[in-house]
N, CA, C and O atoms as a Tripos MOL2 file, in Angstrom:
@<TRIPOS>MOLECULE
protein
  268   267    67     0     0
PROTEIN
NO_CHARGES

@<TRIPOS>ATOM
      1 N         113.3210   21.3090  144.6190 N.3       1 MET1
      2 CA        111.8160   21.3060  144.1950 C.3       1 MET1
      3 C         111.0160   20.2930  145.1060 C.2       1 MET1
      4 O         111.5370   19.2370  145.4670 O.2       1 MET1
      5 N         109.8620   20.6150  145.4300 N.am      2 CYS2
      6 CA        109.0710   19.7770  146.3350 C.3       2 CYS2
      7 C         108.4490   18.7110  145.6530 C.2       2 CYS2
      8 O         107.9860   18.8860  144.5250 O.2       2 CYS2
      9 N         108.3920   17.5990  146.2410 N.am      3 ALA3
     10 CA        107.5960   16.4690  145.6480 C.3       3 ALA3
     11 C         106.1140   16.3660  145.9990 C.2       3 ALA3
     12 O         105.4860   15.3580  145.6750 O.2       3 ALA3
     13 N         105.5810   17.2950  146.5990 N.am      4 TYR4
     14 CA        104.2430   17.4840  146.9140 C.3       4 TYR4
     15 C         103.5370   18.7230  146.4010 C.2       4 TYR4
     16 O         104.1590   19.7740  146.2450 O.2       4 TYR4
     17 N         102.3190   18.6170  146.1530 N.am      5 THR5
     18 CA        101.4780   19.5920  145.5450 C.3       5 THR5
     19 C         101.2290   20.6040  146.6900 C.2       5 THR5
     20 O         101.4630   20.3080  147.8620 O.2       5 THR5
     21 N         100.7040   21.9170  146.2730 N.am      6 LYS6
     22 CA        100.3430   22.8490  147.0280 C.3       6 LYS6
     23 C          99.1210   22.4400  147.9550 C.2       6 LYS6
     24 O          98.9790   22.7400  149.1400 O.2       6 LYS6
     25 N          98.3450   21.7550  147.2280 N.am      7 GLU7
     26 CA         97.0710   21.2700  148.0540 C.3       7 GLU7
     27 C          97.4060   20.2460  149.0380 C.2       7 GLU7
     28 O          96.7750   20.2040  150.0940 O.2       7 GLU7
     29 N          98.4220   19.3460  148.7670 N.am      8 GLU8
     30 CA         98.8360   18.2440  149.7570 C.3       8 GLU8
     31 C          99.4420   18.9900  151.0160 C.2       8 GLU8
     32 O          99.1580   18.6620  152.1680 O.2       8 GLU8
     33 N         100.2450   19.9520  150.7110 N.am      9 LEU9
     34 CA        101.0390   20.6990  151.7900 C.3       9 LEU9
     35 C          99.9600   21.3550  152.4990 C.2       9 LEU9
     36 O         100.0170   21.2600  153.7250 O.2       9 LEU9
     37 N          98.8940   22.0610  151.9550 N.am     10 ALA10
     38 CA         97.8980   22.8100  152.7440 C.3      10 ALA10
     39 C          97.1540   21.8060  153.6140 C.2      10 ALA10
     40 O          96.9700   22.0200  154.8120 O.2      10 ALA10
     41 N          96.7430   20.7460  153.0180 N.am     11 GLU11
     42 CA         96.0020   19.7030  153.7560 C.3      11 GLU11
     43 C          96.6960   19.1120  154.9290 C.2      11 GLU11
     44 O          96.0710   18.9360  155.9750 O.2      11 GLU11
     45 N          98.1290   18.7500  154.8050 N.am     12 ALA12
     46 CA         98.9550   18.5000  155.9190 C.3      12 ALA12
     47 C          98.9780   19.6430  157.0250 C.2      12 ALA12
     48 O          98.8610   19.3530  158.2160 O.2      12 ALA12
     49 N          99.1180   20.8280  156.6260 N.am     13 LYS13
     50 CA         99.1230   21.9640  157.5630 C.3      13 LYS13
     51 C          97.6920   21.9650  158.3320 C.2      13 LYS13
     52 O          97.6670   22.1610  159.5470 O.2      13 LYS13
     53 N          96.6560   21.7710  157.6880 N.am     14 ARG14
     54 CA         95.4210   21.8480  158.3770 C.3      14 ARG14
     55 C          95.3310   20.4770  159.4780 C.2      14 ARG14
     56 O          94.8880   20.5180  160.6260 O.2      14 ARG14
     57 N          95.7820   19.5050  158.8960 N.am     15 SER15
     58 CA         95.7430   18.3550  159.9270 C.3      15 SER15
     59 C          96.7170   18.5740  161.1690 C.2      15 SER15
     60 O          96.3670   18.3480  162.3270 O.2      15 SER15
     61 N          97.8550   18.9940  160.8400 N.am     16 ILE16
     62 CA         98.8160   19.2280  161.9800 C.3      16 ILE16
     63 C          98.3440   20.3220  162.8870 C.2      16 ILE16
     64 O          98.6560   20.3050  164.0770 O.2      16 ILE16
     65 N          97.5700   21.3190  162.3510 N.am     17 ALA17
     66 CA         97.1610   22.4840  163.1150 C.3      17 ALA17
     67 C          96.0670   21.9780  164.1620 C.2      17 ALA17
     68 O          96.0360   22.3270  165.3420 O.2      17 ALA17
     69 N          95.1700   21.0960  163.5420 N.am     18 SER18
     70 CA         94.1870   20.4270  164.1360 C.3      18 SER18
     71 C          94.5740   19.6330  165.4310 C.2      18 SER18
     72 O          94.0480   19.7960  166.5320 O.2      18 SER18
     73 N          95.6370   18.6950  165.1110 N.am     19 THR19
     74 CA         96.1090   17.9330  166.0860 C.3      19 THR19
     75 C          97.0000   18.7350  167.1810 C.2      19 THR19
     76 O          97.0720   18.3250  168.3390 O.2      19 THR19
     77 N          97.5930   19.7660  166.7950 N.am     20 LEU20
     78 CA         98.2070   20.7240  167.7230 C.3      20 LEU20
     79 C          97.3140   21.4100  168.7700 C.2      20 LEU20
     80 O          97.5730   21.5210  169.9680 O.2      20 LEU20
     81 N          96.3270   21.8090  168.1900 N.am     21 GLY21
     82 CA         95.2400   22.3430  169.0940 C.3      21 GLY21
     83 C          94.7270   21.3850  170.0260 C.2      21 GLY21
     84 O          94.4720   21.7110  171.1850 O.2      21 GLY21
     85 N          94.5520   20.1620  169.5700 N.am     22 LYS22
     86 CA         94.0940   19.0230  170.6220 C.3      22 LYS22
     87 C          95.1130   18.7000  171.6830 C.2      22 LYS22
     88 O          94.8010   18.4490  172.8470 O.2      22 LYS22
     89 N          96.3540   18.7180  171.2220 N.am     23 CYS23
     90 CA         97.4310   18.5570  172.1680 C.3      23 CYS23
     91 C          97.6170   19.5740  173.2280 C.2      23 CYS23
     92 O          98.0040   19.3310  174.3720 O.2      23 CYS23
     93 N          97.2940   20.7900  172.7250 N.am     24 GLU24
     94 CA         97.5520   22.0190  173.6430 C.3      24 GLU24
     95 C          96.4520   21.9420  174.7070 C.2      24 GLU24
     96 O          96.6470   22.2790  175.8740 O.2      24 GLU24
     97 N          95.2280   21.4580  174.2180 N.am     25 LYS25
     98 CA         94.0590   21.4060  175.1650 C.3      25 LYS25
     99 C          94.4670   20.2160  176.2270 C.2      25 LYS25
    100 O          94.2860   20.3570  177.4360 O.2      25 LYS25
    101 N          95.0010   19.1020  175.6810 N.am     26 ALA26
    102 CA         95.1890   17.9350  176.4920 C.3      26 ALA26
    103 C          96.3490   18.3440  177.5860 C.2      26 ALA26
    104 O          96.3260   17.9390  178.7480 O.2      26 ALA26
    105 N          97.1490   19.0220  177.1630 N.am     27 LEU27
    106 CA         98.3860   19.3190  178.0380 C.3      27 LEU27
    107 C          97.9780   20.1230  179.2380 C.2      27 LEU27
    108 O          98.6600   20.0210  180.2570 O.2      27 LEU27
    109 N          96.9310   20.9140  179.2150 N.am     28 LEU28
    110 CA         96.2630   21.6770  180.4090 C.3      28 LEU28
    111 C          95.8200   20.5870  181.3570 C.2      28 LEU28
    112 O          95.9270   20.7910  182.5670 O.2      28 LEU28
    113 N          95.3280   19.4340  180.9030 N.am     29 LYS29
    114 CA         94.8350   18.4570  181.9580 C.3      29 LYS29
    115 C          95.8080   17.5010  182.5050 C.2      29 LYS29
    116 O          95.4480   16.6730  183.3420 O.2      29 LYS29
    117 N          97.0800   17.5690  182.0610 N.am     30 LEU30
    118 CA         98.0110   16.5360  182.3830 C.3      30 LEU30
    119 C          98.8750   17.1800  183.5070 C.2      30 LEU30
    120 O          98.9300   18.3950  183.6930 O.2      30 LEU30
    121 N          99.6100   16.1560  184.3100 N.am     31 THR31
    122 CA        100.1590   16.5860  185.4250 C.3      31 THR31
    123 C         101.7620   16.8930  185.0550 C.2      31 THR31
    124 O         102.4690   15.9870  184.6140 O.2      31 THR31
    125 N         102.2820   18.2550  185.2720 N.am     32 PRO32
    126 CA        103.7210   18.5710  184.7630 C.3      32 PRO32
    127 C         104.7270   17.5480  185.5160 C.2      32 PRO32
    128 O         104.5390   17.1690  186.6720 O.2      32 PRO32
    129 N         105.6860   17.2020  184.8050 N.am     33 GLY33
    130 CA        106.6470   16.2250  185.4040 C.3      33 GLY33
    131 C         106.2830   14.6760  185.0400 C.2      33 GLY33
    132 O         107.1850   13.8380  185.0250 O.2      33 GLY33
    133 N         105.0300   14.3490  184.7680 N.am     34 LYS34
    134 CA        104.7430   13.2400  184.4190 C.3      34 LYS34
    135 C         105.1490   12.9080  182.8560 C.2      34 LYS34
    136 O         105.3900   13.7800  182.0210 O.2      34 LYS34
    137 N         105.1780   11.6380  182.6390 N.am     35 SER35
    138 CA        105.6890   11.1910  181.1680 C.3      35 SER35
    139 C         104.7930   11.6190  180.1960 C.2      35 SER35
    140 O         105.2670   12.0670  179.1520 O.2      35 SER35
    141 N         103.5640   11.5670  180.3420 N.am     36 GLN36
    142 CA        102.5720   12.0560  179.3620 C.3      36 GLN36
    143 C         102.5900   13.3390  179.0010 C.2      36 GLN36
    144 O         102.3960   13.7000  177.8400 O.2      36 GLN36
    145 N         102.8650   14.2620  180.1400 N.am     37 HIS37
    146 CA        102.8260   15.7360  179.9460 C.3      37 HIS37
    147 C         104.1950   16.0580  179.2510 C.2      37 HIS37
    148 O         104.2470   16.9520  178.4060 O.2      37 HIS37
    149 N         105.2850   15.3450  179.5990 N.am     38 THR38
    150 CA        106.5720   15.6150  178.7380 C.3      38 THR38
    151 C         106.3220   15.2620  177.2840 C.2      38 THR38
    152 O         106.6400   16.0520  176.3950 O.2      38 THR38
    153 N         105.7660   14.1080  177.0260 N.am     39 LEU39
    154 CA        105.7340   13.5580  175.7640 C.3      39 LEU39
    155 C         104.5460   14.5430  174.9050 C.2      39 LEU39
    156 O         104.6520   14.6860  173.6870 O.2      39 LEU39
    157 N         103.6760   15.0450  175.5100 N.am     40 THR40
    158 CA        102.7340   15.8900  174.7500 C.3      40 THR40
    159 C         103.4170   17.2150  174.6540 C.2      40 THR40
    160 O         103.1880   17.8760  173.6410 O.2      40 THR40
    161 N         104.1440   17.6520  175.4730 N.am     41 ALA41
    162 CA        104.8110   19.0970  175.3370 C.3      41 ALA41
    163 C         105.8170   18.8260  174.1940 C.2      41 ALA41
    164 O         105.8760   19.6700  173.3000 O.2      41 ALA41
    165 N         106.6090   17.7440  174.1300 N.am     42 ARG42
    166 CA        107.4780   17.6140  172.9520 C.3      42 ARG42
    167 C         106.7860   17.4530  171.6950 C.2      42 ARG42
    168 O         107.3330   17.8880  170.6820 O.2      42 ARG42
    169 N         105.5590   16.8380  171.6110 N.am     43 ARG43
    170 CA        104.7970   16.6780  170.4780 C.3      43 ARG43
    171 C         104.3460   18.1240  169.9750 C.2      43 ARG43
    172 O         104.3330   18.4420  168.7860 O.2      43 ARG43
    173 N         103.9700   18.9790  171.0520 N.am     44 ILE44
    174 CA        103.4020   20.3400  170.5200 C.3      44 ILE44
    175 C         104.6350   21.0440  169.8890 C.2      44 ILE44
    176 O         104.4570   21.7010  168.8640 O.2      44 ILE44
    177 N         105.9010   20.9460  170.4470 N.am     45 ALA45
    178 CA        107.1080   21.5290  169.8710 C.3      45 ALA45
    179 C         107.3100   21.1100  168.5060 C.2      45 ALA45
    180 O         107.5410   21.9540  167.6410 O.2      45 ALA45
    181 N         107.2440   19.8920  168.2390 N.am     46 ALA46
    182 CA        107.3750   19.2430  166.9050 C.3      46 ALA46
    183 C         106.4710   19.6640  165.9250 C.2      46 ALA46
    184 O         106.8890   20.0280  164.8260 O.2      46 ALA46
    185 N         105.0150   19.6550  166.2600 N.am     47 PHE47
    186 CA        104.1330   20.1760  165.4100 C.3      47 PHE47
    187 C         104.3210   21.6380  165.0740 C.2      47 PHE47
    188 O         104.1060   22.0270  163.9260 O.2      47 PHE47
    189 N         104.7050   22.4440  166.0060 N.am     48 ARG48
    190 CA        104.9150   23.7760  165.6770 C.3      48 ARG48
    191 C         106.1640   23.9060  164.6470 C.2      48 ARG48
    192 O         106.1770   24.7900  163.7900 O.2      48 ARG48
    193 N         107.0600   23.0970  164.7720 N.am     49 ILE49
    194 CA        108.3130   23.1010  163.8740 C.3      49 ILE49
    195 C         107.6980   22.7260  162.5370 C.2      49 ILE49
    196 O         107.9070   23.4470  161.5610 O.2      49 ILE49
    197 N         106.9700   21.6640  162.4470 N.am     50 ALA50
    198 CA        106.3610   21.1690  161.0850 C.3      50 ALA50
    199 C         105.5920   22.2030  160.5810 C.2      50 ALA50
    200 O         105.7600   22.4610  159.3890 O.2      50 ALA50
    201 N         104.7400   22.8970  161.2450 N.am     51 LEU51
    202 CA        103.9480   24.0360  160.5890 C.3      51 LEU51
    203 C         104.6380   25.1160  160.0230 C.2      51 LEU51
    204 O         104.2820   25.7340  159.0200 O.2      51 LEU51
    205 N         105.7280   25.3410  160.7610 N.am     52 GLU52
    206 CA        106.6970   26.5880  160.2430 C.3      52 GLU52
    207 C         107.2980   26.0360  158.9970 C.2      52 GLU52
    208 O         107.2810   26.7910  158.0250 O.2      52 GLU52
    209 N         107.8670   24.7680  158.8370 N.am     53 LEU53
    210 CA        108.3600   24.2940  157.6720 C.3      53 LEU53
    211 C         107.4700   24.2330  156.5070 C.2      53 LEU53
    212 O         107.8600   24.4770  155.3660 O.2      53 LEU53
    213 N         106.1170   23.8630  156.8480 N.am     54 LEU54
    214 CA        105.2400   23.8410  155.9420 C.3      54 LEU54
    215 C         104.9300   25.2540  155.2120 C.2      54 LEU54
    216 O         104.7760   25.4200  154.0020 O.2      54 LEU54
    217 N         104.8760   26.1900  156.1920 N.am     55 ASP55
    218 CA        104.5750   27.7100  155.8020 C.3      55 ASP55
    219 C         105.8620   28.0750  154.9060 C.2      55 ASP55
    220 O         105.7220   28.8410  153.9520 O.2      55 ASP55
    221 N         106.9000   27.6170  155.1650 N.am     56 ARG56
    222 CA        108.1620   28.1680  154.4870 C.3      56 ARG56
    223 C         108.1780   27.3900  153.1170 C.2      56 ARG56
    224 O         108.7200   27.9080  152.1410 O.2      56 ARG56
    225 N         107.6450   26.2730  153.0490 N.am     57 GLU57
    226 CA        107.5650   25.4890  151.7900 C.3      57 GLU57
    227 C         106.5270   26.0810  150.9210 C.2      57 GLU57
    228 O         106.8130   26.2600  149.7370 O.2      57 GLU57
    229 N         105.3050   26.4230  151.3810 N.am     58 LEU58
    230 CA        104.2520   26.9440  150.7800 C.3      58 LEU58
    231 C         104.6850   28.4280  150.1730 C.2      58 LEU58
    232 O         104.3910   28.7930  149.0350 O.2      58 LEU58
    233 N         105.4000   29.1810  151.0830 N.am     59 GLU59
    234 CA        105.8120   30.5320  150.5720 C.3      59 GLU59
    235 C         106.8100   30.3540  149.5440 C.2      59 GLU59
    236 O         106.8260   31.1010  148.5650 O.2      59 GLU59
    237 N         107.7220   29.3320  149.7080 N.am     60 ALA60
    238 CA        108.8090   29.2760  148.5300 C.3      60 ALA60
    239 C         107.9770   29.0140  147.2560 C.2      60 ALA60
    240 O         108.2440   29.6290  146.2230 O.2      60 ALA60
    241 N         106.9360   28.0780  147.3130 N.am     61 GLY61
    242 CA        106.1440   27.8730  146.1910 C.3      61 GLY61
    243 C         105.5030   29.0640  145.4860 C.2      61 GLY61
    244 O         105.3280   29.1420  144.2700 O.2      61 GLY61
    245 N         105.1610   30.0210  146.4360 N.am     62 LYS62
    246 CA        104.5570   31.1740  145.8600 C.3      62 LYS62
    247 C         105.6650   32.1140  145.1500 C.2      62 LYS62
    248 O         105.4900   32.7380  144.1040 O.2      62 LYS62
    249 N         106.7230   32.0890  145.8540 N.am     63 ARG63
    250 CA        107.8050   32.9400  145.2410 C.3      63 ARG63
    251 C         108.3370   32.3530  143.8630 C.2      63 ARG63
    252 O         108.7240   33.0410  142.9190 O.2      63 ARG63
    253 N         108.2940   31.0320  143.9030 N.am     64 ASP64
    254 CA        108.8960   30.3890  142.5960 C.3      64 ASP64
    255 C         107.8080   30.3900  141.5390 C.2      64 ASP64
    256 O         108.1250   29.9970  140.4170 O.2      64 ASP64
    257 N         106.5520   30.7890  141.7670 N.am     65 GLY65
    258 CA        105.4450   30.7710  140.8910 C.3      65 GLY65
    259 C         104.8260   29.2540  140.6100 C.2      65 GLY65
    260 O         104.2340   28.9350  139.5790 O.2      65 GLY65
    261 N         105.0630   28.4740  141.6290 N.am     66 LEU66
    262 CA        104.5030   27.1270  141.5440 C.3      66 LEU66
    263 C         103.2430   27.0340  142.2160 C.2      66 LEU66
    264 O         102.9250   26.0080  142.8170 O.2      66 LEU66
    265 N         102.4340   28.1440  142.1450 N.am     67 GLU67
    266 CA        100.9900   27.9560  142.7860 C.3      67 GLU67
    267 C         100.0680   26.9640  142.0620 C.2      67 GLU67
    268 O          98.9320   26.7540  142.4860 O.2      67 GLU67
@<TRIPOS>BOND
     1     1     2 1
     2     2     3 1
     3     3     4 2
     4     3     5 am
     5     5     6 1
     6     6     7 1
     7     7     8 2
     8     7     9 am
     9     9    10 1
    10    10    11 1
    11    11    12 2
    12    11    13 am
    13    13    14 1
    14    14    15 1
    15    15    16 2
    16    15    17 am
    17    17    18 1
    18    18    19 1
    19    19    20 2
    20    19    21 am
    21    21    22 1
    22    22    23 1
    23    23    24 2
    24    23    25 am
    25    25    26 1
    26    26    27 1
    27    27    28 2
    28    27    29 am
    29    29    30 1
    30    30    31 1
    31    31    32 2
    32    31    33 am
    33    33    34 1
    34    34    35 1
    35    35    36 2
    36    35    37 am
    37    37    38 1
    38    38    39 1
    39    39    40 2
    40    39    41 am
    41    41    42 1
    42    42    43 1
    43    43    44 2
    44    43    45 am
    45    45    46 1
    46    46    47 1
    47    47    48 2
    48    47    49 am
    49    49    50 1
    50    50    51 1
    51    51    52 2
    52    51    53 am
    53    53    54 1
    54    54    55 1
    55    55    56 2
    56    55    57 am
    57    57    58 1
    58    58    59 1
    59    59    60 2
    60    59    61 am
    61    61    62 1
    62    62    63 1
    63    63    64 2
    64    63    65 am
    65    65    66 1
    66    66    67 1
    67    67    68 2
    68    67    69 am
    69    69    70 1
    70    70    71 1
    71    71    72 2
    72    71    73 am
    73    73    74 1
    74    74    75 1
    75    75    76 2
    76    75    77 am
    77    77    78 1
    78    78    79 1
    79    79    80 2
    80    79    81 am
    81    81    82 1
    82    82    83 1
    83    83    84 2
    84    83    85 am
    85    85    86 1
    86    86    87 1
    87    87    88 2
    88    87    89 am
    89    89    90 1
    90    90    91 1
    91    91    92 2
    92    91    93 am
    93    93    94 1
    94    94    95 1
    95    95    96 2
    96    95    97 am
    97    97    98 1
    98    98    99 1
    99    99   100 2
   100    99   101 am
   101   101   102 1
   102   102   103 1
   103   103   104 2
   104   103   105 am
   105   105   106 1
   106   106   107 1
   107   107   108 2
   108   107   109 am
   109   109   110 1
   110   110   111 1
   111   111   112 2
   112   111   113 am
   113   113   114 1
   114   114   115 1
   115   115   116 2
   116   115   117 am
   117   117   118 1
   118   118   119 1
   119   119   120 2
   120   119   121 am
   121   121   122 1
   122   122   123 1
   123   123   124 2
   124   123   125 am
   125   125   126 1
   126   126   127 1
   127   127   128 2
   128   127   129 am
   129   129   130 1
   130   130   131 1
   131   131   132 2
   132   131   133 am
   133   133   134 1
   134   134   135 1
   135   135   136 2
   136   135   137 am
   137   137   138 1
   138   138   139 1
   139   139   140 2
   140   139   141 am
   141   141   142 1
   142   142   143 1
   143   143   144 2
   144   143   145 am
   145   145   146 1
   146   146   147 1
   147   147   148 2
   148   147   149 am
   149   149   150 1
   150   150   151 1
   151   151   152 2
   152   151   153 am
   153   153   154 1
   154   154   155 1
   155   155   156 2
   156   155   157 am
   157   157   158 1
   158   158   159 1
   159   159   160 2
   160   159   161 am
   161   161   162 1
   162   162   163 1
   163   163   164 2
   164   163   165 am
   165   165   166 1
   166   166   167 1
   167   167   168 2
   168   167   169 am
   169   169   170 1
   170   170   171 1
   171   171   172 2
   172   171   173 am
   173   173   174 1
   174   174   175 1
   175   175   176 2
   176   175   177 am
   177   177   178 1
   178   178   179 1
   179   179   180 2
   180   179   181 am
   181   181   182 1
   182   182   183 1
   183   183   184 2
   184   183   185 am
   185   185   186 1
   186   186   187 1
   187   187   188 2
   188   187   189 am
   189   189   190 1
   190   190   191 1
   191   191   192 2
   192   191   193 am
   193   193   194 1
   194   194   195 1
   195   195   196 2
   196   195   197 am
   197   197   198 1
   198   198   199 1
   199   199   200 2
   200   199   201 am
   201   201   202 1
   202   202   203 1
   203   203   204 2
   204   203   205 am
   205   205   206 1
   206   206   207 1
   207   207   208 2
   208   207   209 am
   209   209   210 1
   210   210   211 1
   211   211   212 2
   212   211   213 am
   213   213   214 1
   214   214   215 1
   215   215   216 2
   216   215   217 am
   217   217   218 1
   218   218   219 1
   219   219   220 2
   220   219   221 am
   221   221   222 1
   222   222   223 1
   223   223   224 2
   224   223   225 am
   225   225   226 1
   226   226   227 1
   227   227   228 2
   228   227   229 am
   229   229   230 1
   230   230   231 1
   231   231   232 2
   232   231   233 am
   233   233   234 1
   234   234   235 1
   235   235   236 2
   236   235   237 am
   237   237   238 1
   238   238   239 1
   239   239   240 2
   240   239   241 am
   241   241   242 1
   242   242   243 1
   243   243   244 2
   244   243   245 am
   245   245   246 1
   246   246   247 1
   247   247   248 2
   248   247   249 am
   249   249   250 1
   250   250   251 1
   251   251   252 2
   252   251   253 am
   253   253   254 1
   254   254   255 1
   255   255   256 2
   256   255   257 am
   257   257   258 1
   258   258   259 1
   259   259   260 2
   260   259   261 am
   261   261   262 1
   262   262   263 1
   263   263   264 2
   264   263   265 am
   265   265   266 1
   266   266   267 1
   267   267   268 2
@<TRIPOS>SUBSTRUCTURE
     1 MET1         2 RESIDUE 1 A MET
     2 CYS2         6 RESIDUE 1 A CYS
     3 ALA3        10 RESIDUE 1 A ALA
     4 TYR4        14 RESIDUE 1 A TYR
     5 THR5        18 RESIDUE 1 A THR
     6 LYS6        22 RESIDUE 1 A LYS
     7 GLU7        26 RESIDUE 1 A GLU
     8 GLU8        30 RESIDUE 1 A GLU
     9 LEU9        34 RESIDUE 1 A LEU
    10 ALA10       38 RESIDUE 1 A ALA
    11 GLU11       42 RESIDUE 1 A GLU
    12 ALA12       46 RESIDUE 1 A ALA
    13 LYS13       50 RESIDUE 1 A LYS
    14 ARG14       54 RESIDUE 1 A ARG
    15 SER15       58 RESIDUE 1 A SER
    16 ILE16       62 RESIDUE 1 A ILE
    17 ALA17       66 RESIDUE 1 A ALA
    18 SER18       70 RESIDUE 1 A SER
    19 THR19       74 RESIDUE 1 A THR
    20 LEU20       78 RESIDUE 1 A LEU
    21 GLY21       82 RESIDUE 1 A GLY
    22 LYS22       86 RESIDUE 1 A LYS
    23 CYS23       90 RESIDUE 1 A CYS
    24 GLU24       94 RESIDUE 1 A GLU
    25 LYS25       98 RESIDUE 1 A LYS
    26 ALA26      102 RESIDUE 1 A ALA
    27 LEU27      106 RESIDUE 1 A LEU
    28 LEU28      110 RESIDUE 1 A LEU
    29 LYS29      114 RESIDUE 1 A LYS
    30 LEU30      118 RESIDUE 1 A LEU
    31 THR31      122 RESIDUE 1 A THR
    32 PRO32      126 RESIDUE 1 A PRO
    33 GLY33      130 RESIDUE 1 A GLY
    34 LYS34      134 RESIDUE 1 A LYS
    35 SER35      138 RESIDUE 1 A SER
    36 GLN36      142 RESIDUE 1 A GLN
    37 HIS37      146 RESIDUE 1 A HIS
    38 THR38      150 RESIDUE 1 A THR
    39 LEU39      154 RESIDUE 1 A LEU
    40 THR40      158 RESIDUE 1 A THR
    41 ALA41      162 RESIDUE 1 A ALA
    42 ARG42      166 RESIDUE 1 A ARG
    43 ARG43      170 RESIDUE 1 A ARG
    44 ILE44      174 RESIDUE 1 A ILE
    45 ALA45      178 RESIDUE 1 A ALA
    46 ALA46      182 RESIDUE 1 A ALA
    47 PHE47      186 RESIDUE 1 A PHE
    48 ARG48      190 RESIDUE 1 A ARG
    49 ILE49      194 RESIDUE 1 A ILE
    50 ALA50      198 RESIDUE 1 A ALA
    51 LEU51      202 RESIDUE 1 A LEU
    52 GLU52      206 RESIDUE 1 A GLU
    53 LEU53      210 RESIDUE 1 A LEU
    54 LEU54      214 RESIDUE 1 A LEU
    55 ASP55      218 RESIDUE 1 A ASP
    56 ARG56      222 RESIDUE 1 A ARG
    57 GLU57      226 RESIDUE 1 A GLU
    58 LEU58      230 RESIDUE 1 A LEU
    59 GLU59      234 RESIDUE 1 A GLU
    60 ALA60      238 RESIDUE 1 A ALA
    61 GLY61      242 RESIDUE 1 A GLY
    62 LYS62      246 RESIDUE 1 A LYS
    63 ARG63      250 RESIDUE 1 A ARG
    64 ASP64      254 RESIDUE 1 A ASP
    65 GLY65      258 RESIDUE 1 A GLY
    66 LEU66      262 RESIDUE 1 A LEU
    67 GLU67      266 RESIDUE 1 A GLU
C-alpha cells in the first residue's frame, strides 16, 4: 500500500516532468564530456525512471480501486 495520495503522486509527477524538460533543454547547451553534461544526462535518466515508477504507482492505484 502506498503512503501517498493520488493527488500527491500526480503533483510529484508534474514537478518531475517540469524539471526533466528544463534539464533536457539545458543539456543541449552543455559540452559533451564535461562534468555538467554528464551530471545533467544522469539526472535526466533518473527523472525518467522516477516518472515511470510514478506512472506504475498511479496505475496500480486505479487497478486496486484506490482512486
